[in-house]
LOVEX-433910 format. One record per residue (C-alpha): residue number from 1; x, y, z. Coordinates in steps of 0.05 Angstrom, whole numbers, always signed. Each point is the difference from the previous one (the first is absolute). Layout:
# residues N
SEVEX   seq       c1       c2       c3
SEVEX   NUM        X        Y        Z
...
END
This chain:
# residues 530
SEVEX   seq       c1       c2       c3
SEVEX     1       +2       +5       -2
SEVEX     2      +57      +39       +6
SEVEX     3      +19       -5      -62
SEVEX     4      -74      +19      -24
SEVEX     5       -6      +62      +41
SEVEX     6      +70      +20      -17
SEVEX     7      -26       -2      -82
SEVEX     8      -67      +37      +22
SEVEX     9      +36      +51      +34
SEVEX    10      +43      +12      -53
SEVEX    11      -57       +1      -52
SEVEX    12      -35      +52      +52
SEVEX    13      +61      +46       -6
SEVEX    14      +13      -10      -76
SEVEX    15      +52      -50       -5
SEVEX    16      -27      -39      -60
SEVEX    17      +63      -26      -19
SEVEX    18      +25      -41      +63
SEVEX    19      -72      -34       -3
SEVEX    20       +7      -22      -69
SEVEX    21      +68      -22       +5
SEVEX    22      -22      -46      +58
SEVEX    23      -54      -24      -30
SEVEX    24      +35      -29      -73
SEVEX    25      +53      -29      +53
SEVEX    26      -53      -38      +40
SEVEX    27      -35      -16      -72
SEVEX    28      +65      -26      -31
SEVEX    29      +21      -33      +63
SEVEX    30      -76      -32       +0
SEVEX    31      +13      -20      -73
SEVEX    32      +62      -29      +11
SEVEX    33      -16      -44      +56
SEVEX    34      -66      -28      -39
SEVEX    35      +52      -14      -45
SEVEX    36      +44      -35      +37
SEVEX    37      -58      -39      +41
SEVEX    38      -38      -18      -71
SEVEX    39      +77      -28      -22
SEVEX    40       +8      -38      +53
SEVEX    41      -73      -21       +7
SEVEX    42       +5      -32      -72
SEVEX    43      +74      -28      +11
SEVEX    44      -33      -43      +53
SEVEX    45      -71       +5       -1
SEVEX    46      -19      -76      -10
SEVEX    47      +15      -17      +71
SEVEX    48      -48      +18      +60
SEVEX    49      +48      +48      +43
SEVEX    50      +20      +37      -68
SEVEX    51      -83      +14      -11
SEVEX    52      -10      +21      +78
SEVEX    53      +64      +50      -12
SEVEX    54      -43      +22      -62
SEVEX    55      -58      +18      +48
SEVEX    56      +36      +33      +56
SEVEX    57      +25      +51      -65
SEVEX    58      -58       +6      -28
SEVEX    59      -29      +19      +81
SEVEX    60      +59      +48       -3
SEVEX    61      -15      +38      -56
SEVEX    62      -72      +12      +13
SEVEX    63      +25      +21      +63
SEVEX    64      +50      +49      -28
SEVEX    65      -60      +30      -57
SEVEX    66      -44       +6      +58
SEVEX    67      +61      +48      +38
SEVEX    68       +2      +43      -69
SEVEX    69      -81      +11       +5
SEVEX    70       +9      +24      +79
SEVEX    71      +58      +42      -29
SEVEX    72      -50      +32      -44
SEVEX    73      -55       +9      +53
SEVEX    74      +53      +23      +40
SEVEX    75      +15      +63      -40
SEVEX    76      -69       +8      -10
SEVEX    77       -8      +11      +72
SEVEX    78      +60      +37      +20
SEVEX    79      +14      +44      -52
SEVEX    80      -22      +72       +4
SEVEX    81      -11      +18      -63
SEVEX    82      -62      -27      -43
SEVEX    83      -17      -77      +17
SEVEX    84      +27      -21      -65
SEVEX    85      +68       -6       -8
SEVEX    86      +34      +26      -64
SEVEX    87      -30      -25      -55
SEVEX    88      +69      -27      -27
SEVEX    89      +16      -40      +63
SEVEX    90      -73      -22       +1
SEVEX    91       +0      -34      -62
SEVEX    92      +76      -24       +8
SEVEX    93      -26      -33      +70
SEVEX    94      -65      -27      -34
SEVEX    95      +44      -32      -59
SEVEX    96      +49      -33      +51
SEVEX    97      -65      -32      +38
SEVEX    98      -34      -24      -64
SEVEX    99      +75      -33      -26
SEVEX   100       +0      -33      +65
SEVEX   101      -70      -26       +8
SEVEX   102      +18      -29      -71
SEVEX   103      +58      -34      +18
SEVEX   104      -36      -34      +67
SEVEX   105      -47      -24      -44
SEVEX   106      +40      -28      -51
SEVEX   107      +41      -29      +55
SEVEX   108      -56      -31      +31
SEVEX   109      -34      -29      -67
SEVEX   110      +79      -40       +2
SEVEX   111      -11      -18      +68
SEVEX   112      -73      -29      -13
SEVEX   113      +31      -37      -69
SEVEX   114      +54      -33      +40
SEVEX   115      -41      -26      +60
SEVEX   116      -54      -30      -54
SEVEX   117      +59      -39      -45
SEVEX   118      +31      -30      +67
SEVEX   119      -16      -73      -12
SEVEX   120       +2       +6      -73
SEVEX   121      +74       +0      -11
SEVEX   122      +21      -46      -59
SEVEX   123      +67      -11      +37
SEVEX   124      +13      +66      +29
SEVEX   125       +6      +23      +57
SEVEX   126      +16      -58      +51
SEVEX   127      -18      +22      +70
SEVEX   128      +27      -21      +62
SEVEX   129      -23      -22      +73
SEVEX   130      +29      -33      +59
SEVEX   131      -43      -38      +34
SEVEX   132      +12      -72      +18
SEVEX   133      +64       +3      -42
SEVEX   134      +24      +53      -54
SEVEX   135      -40       -8      -63
SEVEX   136       +3      +35      -63
SEVEX   137      -66       -4      -47
SEVEX   138      -17      +27      -75
SEVEX   139      -53      +51       -6
SEVEX   140      -41      -44      -31
SEVEX   141       +2      -59      +45
SEVEX   142      +36      -42      -52
SEVEX   143      +56      -16      +48
SEVEX   144      +19       +0      +75
SEVEX   145      +76      -12      +18
SEVEX   146      +10       -4      +79
SEVEX   147      +60       -7      +38
SEVEX   148       +2      -33      +69
SEVEX   149      +57      -20      +53
SEVEX   150       +6      -14      +74
SEVEX   151      +64       -5      +51
SEVEX   152      -15      -35      +64
SEVEX   153      +57      +10      +50
SEVEX   154       -3      -43      +56
SEVEX   155      +35      -16      +71
SEVEX   156      -11      -58      +36
SEVEX   157      +28      -19      +67
SEVEX   158       +1      -70      +26
SEVEX   159       -1      -31      +77
SEVEX   160      +30      -50       +7
SEVEX   161      +54      +27      -46
SEVEX   162      +28      -68      -22
SEVEX   163      -31      -20      -70
SEVEX   164      -26      +61      -28
SEVEX   165      +47      +67       -8
SEVEX   166      -29      +68      +22
SEVEX   167       +8      +35      -67
SEVEX   168      -29      +55      -38
SEVEX   169      -23      -24      -64
SEVEX   170      -29      +24      -70
SEVEX   171      -67      -48       +5
SEVEX   172      -20      +23      -76
SEVEX   173      +24      +59      -47
SEVEX   174      -43       -6      -61
SEVEX   175       -3      +44      -60
SEVEX   176      -50      -18      -55
SEVEX   177      -52      +26      -57
SEVEX   178      -60      -12      -32
SEVEX   179      -35      +14      -65
SEVEX   180      -77       +0      -16
SEVEX   181      -20       +9      -74
SEVEX   182      -70      -22      -17
SEVEX   183      -24      -58      +23
SEVEX   184      +66      -18      +10
SEVEX   185      +60       +6      +61
SEVEX   186      +66      -22      +15
SEVEX   187      +39       +2      +64
SEVEX   188      +77       +2       +9
SEVEX   189      +40       +0      +72
SEVEX   190      +58      -26      +30
SEVEX   191      +32      -12      +78
SEVEX   192      +57      +32      +12
SEVEX   193      +16      -19      +69
SEVEX   194      +24      -74      -17
SEVEX   195      +48      -45      +46
SEVEX   196      +29      -37      -44
SEVEX   197      +62      +24      -26
SEVEX   198       +0      +59      +49
SEVEX   199      -66      +34      -32
SEVEX   200      -15      -34      -70
SEVEX   201      -58      +29      -40
SEVEX   202      -67      -48       -5
SEVEX   203      -64      +11      -46
SEVEX   204      -58       +7      +41
SEVEX   205      -56      +13      -43
SEVEX   206       +3      -12      -79
SEVEX   207      -71       -8      -31
SEVEX   208      -51      +21      -49
SEVEX   209      -70       +7      +10
SEVEX   210      -65      +10      -41
SEVEX   211      -50      +38      +35
SEVEX   212      -57       +7      -42
SEVEX   213      -48      -34      +45
SEVEX   214       +0      +22      +78
SEVEX   215      -32      -74      +11
SEVEX   216      +47      -34      -40
SEVEX   217      +76      +25       -8
SEVEX   218      +62      -46      -21
SEVEX   219      +73      +10      +27
SEVEX   220      +54      -36      -34
SEVEX   221      +73       +4      +13
SEVEX   222      +33       +6      +78
SEVEX   223      -44      +25      +61
SEVEX   224      -24      -18      +64
SEVEX   225      -59      -64       +8
SEVEX   226      -54      +26      +50
SEVEX   227       +3      -54      +48
SEVEX   228      -23      +28      +59
SEVEX   229      -21      +62      +43
SEVEX   230      +65      +33      +20
SEVEX   231      +37      -40      -59
SEVEX   232      -41      +45      -54
SEVEX   233       +0      +63      +43
SEVEX   234      +68      +46      -26
SEVEX   235      +55       -4      +57
SEVEX   236       -6      +82       +3
SEVEX   237      -67      -18      +41
SEVEX   238       +7      -55      +41
SEVEX   239      -25       +9      +71
SEVEX   240      +56      -27      +24
SEVEX   241      +78      +14      -20
SEVEX   242       -2      -73      -26
SEVEX   243      -55      -51      -17
SEVEX   244      -17      -56      +44
SEVEX   245      +33      -66       +2
SEVEX   246      -52      -22      -55
SEVEX   247      +39      +25      -45
SEVEX   248      +54      -39       -5
SEVEX   249      -58      -63      -20
SEVEX   250      -18      +34      -63
SEVEX   251      +72       -7      -37
SEVEX   252      +36      +55      -44
SEVEX   253      -32      +71       -1
SEVEX   254      +10       +2      -71
SEVEX   255       -9      -46      -61
SEVEX   256       -7       -3      -77
SEVEX   257      -73      -33      -37
SEVEX   258      -64      +38      -17
SEVEX   259      -56      +16      +41
SEVEX   260      -69      +32       -4
SEVEX   261      -33      +36      +50
SEVEX   262      -54      +59      +10
SEVEX   263      -61      +27      +38
SEVEX   264      -57      -29      -43
SEVEX   265      -56      +26      +44
SEVEX   266      +13      +60      +52
SEVEX   267      +36      -33      +69
SEVEX   268      +11      -61      -37
SEVEX   269      +76      -19      -17
SEVEX   270      +34      -60      -30
SEVEX   271      +66      -24      -25
SEVEX   272      +28      -62      -37
SEVEX   273      +68       -9      -19
SEVEX   274      +43      -57      -29
SEVEX   275      +75      +17       +8
SEVEX   276      +63      -35       +5
SEVEX   277       -4      -13      +79
SEVEX   278      +71       +1      +14
SEVEX   279      +21      +75      +11
SEVEX   280      +43      +41      -41
SEVEX   281      +70      +36       -1
SEVEX   282      +29      -63      +29
SEVEX   283      +60      -54      -24
SEVEX   284      -28      -53      +46
SEVEX   285      -19      -60      -39
SEVEX   286      -55       +8      -50
SEVEX   287      +11      +67      +11
SEVEX   288       -7      +30      -80
SEVEX   289      -22      -39      -64
SEVEX   290      +67      -30       -9
SEVEX   291      -30      -65      +40
SEVEX   292      -43      -38      -56
SEVEX   293      -20      -51      +50
SEVEX   294      -48      +50      +43
SEVEX   295      -59      +10      -39
SEVEX   296      -49       +3      +61
SEVEX   297      -44      +62       +9
SEVEX   298      -43      +34      +68
SEVEX   299      -70      +13       -2
SEVEX   300      -26      +46      +43
SEVEX   301      -78      +28      +11
SEVEX   302      -21      +52      +50
SEVEX   303      -67      +24       +9
SEVEX   304      -18      +65      +52
SEVEX   305      -50      +44       +6
SEVEX   306      -25      +57      +50
SEVEX   307      -67      -16      +31
SEVEX   308       -3      +81      +24
SEVEX   309       +8      +19      -68
SEVEX   310      -63      -40      -28
SEVEX   311      -40      +23      +63
SEVEX   312      +14      +75       -6
SEVEX   313      +36       +0      +69
SEVEX   314      +32      +67       -8
SEVEX   315      +74      +11      +31
SEVEX   316       +0      -81      +15
SEVEX   317      +34      -56      -31
SEVEX   318      -15      -76      +16
SEVEX   319      +53      -39      -50
SEVEX   320       -6      -75       -7
SEVEX   321      +19      -42      -41
SEVEX   322      +61      -62      -23
SEVEX   323      +39      -33      -51
SEVEX   324      +31      -60      -22
SEVEX   325      +64      -19      -41
SEVEX   326      +27      -70      -18
SEVEX   327      +64      -15      -37
SEVEX   328      +61      -43       -4
SEVEX   329      +63      +12      +20
SEVEX   330      +68      -36      -14
SEVEX   331      +57      -23      +35
SEVEX   332      +30      +53      +33
SEVEX   333      -42      +62      -28
SEVEX   334      -39      +12      +66
SEVEX   335      +28      +58      +35
SEVEX   336      -53      +13      +48
SEVEX   337      +16      -46      +59
SEVEX   338      +45      +56      +36
SEVEX   339      -38      +45      +45
SEVEX   340      +28      +48      +44
SEVEX   341      -30      +42      +63
SEVEX   342      -50      +52      -22
SEVEX   343      +59      +48      +14
SEVEX   344      +42      -27      -58
SEVEX   345      +46      -28      +50
SEVEX   346      +20      -75      +26
SEVEX   347      -29      -53      -60
SEVEX   348      -36      -37      +56
SEVEX   349      -29      -55      -46
SEVEX   350      +45      -35      -61
SEVEX   351       +1      -68      -29
SEVEX   352      +35      -40      -52
SEVEX   353      -22       -3      -75
SEVEX   354      -40      -47      -35
SEVEX   355      +41      -48      -40
SEVEX   356      -63      -19      -39
SEVEX   357      -52      +35      -39
SEVEX   358      -64      +26      +49
SEVEX   359      -68      +29       -7
SEVEX   360       -7      +57      +28
SEVEX   361      -67      +37      +22
SEVEX   362      -17      +64      +33
SEVEX   363      -72      +27      +30
SEVEX   364      -14      +53      +41
SEVEX   365      -59      +40      +36
SEVEX   366       +4      +75       +4
SEVEX   367      -54      +47      +52
SEVEX   368       +4      +71      +10
SEVEX   369      -45      +47      +28
SEVEX   370      +11      +76       +9
SEVEX   371      -47      +55      +22
SEVEX   372      +21      +75       +7
SEVEX   373      +72       -7      +28
SEVEX   374       -5      -71      +21
SEVEX   375      +13      -60      -28
SEVEX   376       +9      -79      +12
SEVEX   377      +32      -49      -46
SEVEX   378      +30      -71       -6
SEVEX   379      +14      -48      -42
SEVEX   380      +17      -83       -4
SEVEX   381      +46      -29      -41
SEVEX   382      +13      -73      -13
SEVEX   383      +54      -24      -51
SEVEX   384       +9      -86      -14
SEVEX   385      +48      -40      -20
SEVEX   386      -22      -66      -37
SEVEX   387      +67      -41      -19
SEVEX   388      +13      -67      -12
SEVEX   389      -22      -40      +71
SEVEX   390       -6      +63      +35
SEVEX   391      -47      +62       +7
SEVEX   392      +18      +62      +46
SEVEX   393      -28      +61      +12
SEVEX   394       +8      +69      +27
SEVEX   395      -48      +45      +18
SEVEX   396       +3      +71      +36
SEVEX   397      -51      +52      +26
SEVEX   398       -3      +74      +18
SEVEX   399      -51      +52      +40
SEVEX   400      +12      +69       +0
SEVEX   401      -37      +57      +23
SEVEX   402      +16      +72      -15
SEVEX   403      -21      +76      +17
SEVEX   404       +9      +62      -42
SEVEX   405       +6      +41      +63
SEVEX   406      -15      +70      -35
SEVEX   407      -62      -22      -30
SEVEX   408      +11      -21      -73
SEVEX   409      -38      -56      -34
SEVEX   410      +25      -71      -23
SEVEX   411      -55       +7      -48
SEVEX   412      +30      +56      -35
SEVEX   413      +63      -47      -15
SEVEX   414      -39      -61      -28
SEVEX   415       +7      -10      -68
SEVEX   416       -2      -56      -54
SEVEX   417       -5      -53      +58
SEVEX   418      +56      +25      +42
SEVEX   419      +17      +60      +48
SEVEX   420      +56      +43      -33
SEVEX   421      +22      +76      +19
SEVEX   422      -34      +37      +57
SEVEX   423       +3      +77       -7
SEVEX   424       -4      +42      +60
SEVEX   425      -55      +52      +13
SEVEX   426      +53      +54      +12
SEVEX   427      +70      -16      -24
SEVEX   428      +66       +8      +43
SEVEX   429      +23      +74       -2
SEVEX   430      +56      +18      +46
SEVEX   431      -23      +65      +41
SEVEX   432      -67       -3      -32
SEVEX   433      -65      -34      +27
SEVEX   434       +5      -64      -45
SEVEX   435      +32      -70      +36
SEVEX   436      -13      -57      -47
SEVEX   437      -39      -53      +19
SEVEX   438      +15      -54      +54
SEVEX   439       -8      -77      -11
SEVEX   440       +5      -46      +71
SEVEX   441      -13      -74       -9
SEVEX   442      +11      -68      +33
SEVEX   443      +13      -71      -35
SEVEX   444       +2      -61      +31
SEVEX   445      +25      -65      -50
SEVEX   446      +13      -77       -1
SEVEX   447      +41      -46      -37
SEVEX   448       -3      -69       +1
SEVEX   449      +42      -54      -40
SEVEX   450       +2      -56      +43
SEVEX   451       -4      -52      -53
SEVEX   452      +67      +19      -17
SEVEX   453      +48      -27      +56
SEVEX   454      +63      -19       +0
SEVEX   455       -9      -79       -6
SEVEX   456      -33       +6      -55
SEVEX   457      +36      -40      -64
SEVEX   458      +54      +42      -42
SEVEX   459      -31      +35      -59
SEVEX   460      -78       -6      +29
SEVEX   461      +10      +76      +42
SEVEX   462      +42      -20      +56
SEVEX   463       +7      +62      +44
SEVEX   464      +66      +21       +5
SEVEX   465      +36       -4      +71
SEVEX   466       -4      +49      +50
SEVEX   467      -61      +25      -30
SEVEX   468      -75      +15      +35
SEVEX   469      -64      -28      -49
SEVEX   470      -43      +41      +47
SEVEX   471       -4      +72      +23
SEVEX   472      -51      +62      +16
SEVEX   473      +19      +64       -2
SEVEX   474      -26      +69      +24
SEVEX   475      +11      +69      -34
SEVEX   476      -24      +71      +19
SEVEX   477      +12      +57      -52
SEVEX   478      -15      +66      -17
SEVEX   479       -3      +40      -61
SEVEX   480      +15      +71      -14
SEVEX   481      -26      +21      -61
SEVEX   482      +27      +61       -3
SEVEX   483      -28      +25      -81
SEVEX   484      -27      -57      -42
SEVEX   485      +72      -18      -26
SEVEX   486      +36       +6      +58
SEVEX   487       -5      -44      +66
SEVEX   488      +48      -20      +66
SEVEX   489      -19      -67      +30
SEVEX   490      +21      -35      +66
SEVEX   491      -17      -72      +21
SEVEX   492      +17      -41      +59
SEVEX   493       +3      -85      -12
SEVEX   494       -2      -50      +43
SEVEX   495       +0      -69      -21
SEVEX   496       +2      -62      +38
SEVEX   497      +25      -66      -19
SEVEX   498      -32      -63      +13
SEVEX   499      +70      -32       +7
SEVEX   500      +51      +29      +14
SEVEX   501      +54      +12      -50
SEVEX   502      +78       -8      -12
SEVEX   503      +46      +44      -35
SEVEX   504      +78      -17       +3
SEVEX   505      +40      +66      -21
SEVEX   506      +76      +10       -6
SEVEX   507      +27      +41      +46
SEVEX   508      +88       +7       -1
SEVEX   509       +1      -59      -44
SEVEX   510      -42      -46      +55
SEVEX   511      -69      -19      -15
SEVEX   512      -45      +18      +53
SEVEX   513      -72      -18      +12
SEVEX   514      -55      +42      +27
SEVEX   515      -78      -30      +19
SEVEX   516      -63      +44       +5
SEVEX   517      -71       -5       -6
SEVEX   518      -21      +73      -18
SEVEX   519      +19      +64      -47
SEVEX   520      -13      +61       +8
SEVEX   521       -1      +53      -46
SEVEX   522       -2      +77      -13
SEVEX   523       -7      +18      -79
SEVEX   524       -9      +74      -22
SEVEX   525       -6      +27      -68
SEVEX   526       +2      +67      -38
SEVEX   527      -44      -10      -62
SEVEX   528      -10      +46      -68
SEVEX   529      -38      -22      -62
SEVEX   530      -31      +45      -55
END
């Protein structure tokens, strides 16, 4: 207003030149700014951010035009001369206003054109987004590229500190990409935290999907078969730092073959796969395609449903279902009969390898009940080995209870027959009001391999010396989800062995034996994923 008053006083005193000079400068600057804004907007106008910027520039130009109009009004009020300003000045001001108005209208038309054209591109522009991973999408929807990754940095400490080291560890470190086009998608991902050769890189996902029908999707390549609820869930979102001992009965996490899956009706999910049944990234017997004698495959069928969705119960999940898998395992190809404690410490259970082919079947039942911030979850899994003159069973089950203290609902994380990413009501912000989400939980699990004993005949599943064929575990855990992409985890795991185990360790070239019947573990994780 000081600027306006100064101009008004100058005109009242007959100082026409300064006013004209100032307004010419203002008009020139306005024209330059408009040109710059339009140039800048056109440079990246295809993105949402540039459209927003163009809108802001348009508002700024409208405000500037209003200021010019206010200047004319001020001249009429403050001038001691006749109300009308000098004809030359009035004419010039009106021309400036008309010119400004014309440019604003043109700018508004351009903005409208850009907004209406969004989504109709034939290849350009490309939109970037960060939600469940970094993604780039063609404006026409013809293709989408996603980049995903994770780092899980762990620490583990054990007592007694005999058979497992207290250590920092990179549990998982992955980077991958997925591409989706019309009716087709592909995913490729690698694991960089391998332990062989001090950090070898292994392939996790490498598959192509046909996604035309939601109720019938086809996947071929290397993928994770969905055996049970915890195994089907992404390791980034499990309730505890490690899955329960049931996971050891399911075999390798990744396999190669074909799978059909989908949601034929809302709330009903299924998957059926036909795979090699021996895992991947291995150099053991039958570990690759060079073994012409190994032709057996594993068949798997899993069906689960969410009754709460059928019934229309909001904020709730009533998940139930099961799976059955069967196949034949060649001698030396079984890698599942080594079971660690749930803190990833001592290897409690291990056997010798089968010297003859065995028929292996696996079956499991799963149940999850959730309402609001509370969830109960349980699974029971049985693995059977049927060989010449022997039949051995392994069983394991767990039951867990979890509570999201900050009030988020588990139902908001449920999708495709499993629980996934939890989004806090307020992300953690240092010095701000948001503290993220806090989840507390407890789990009890039981492992029973009593069919495997040290007196079994060699090659038929004989228990290794110094091991226990039964144990149970209690886990208490806390998940602090700072943001949807960052979490801190802390677990306490107590494992009791039904039979005391013996460990022999070298100490100054003299072997020394220790016997113990339990293991306590404290584990922690810092995780970032996208």
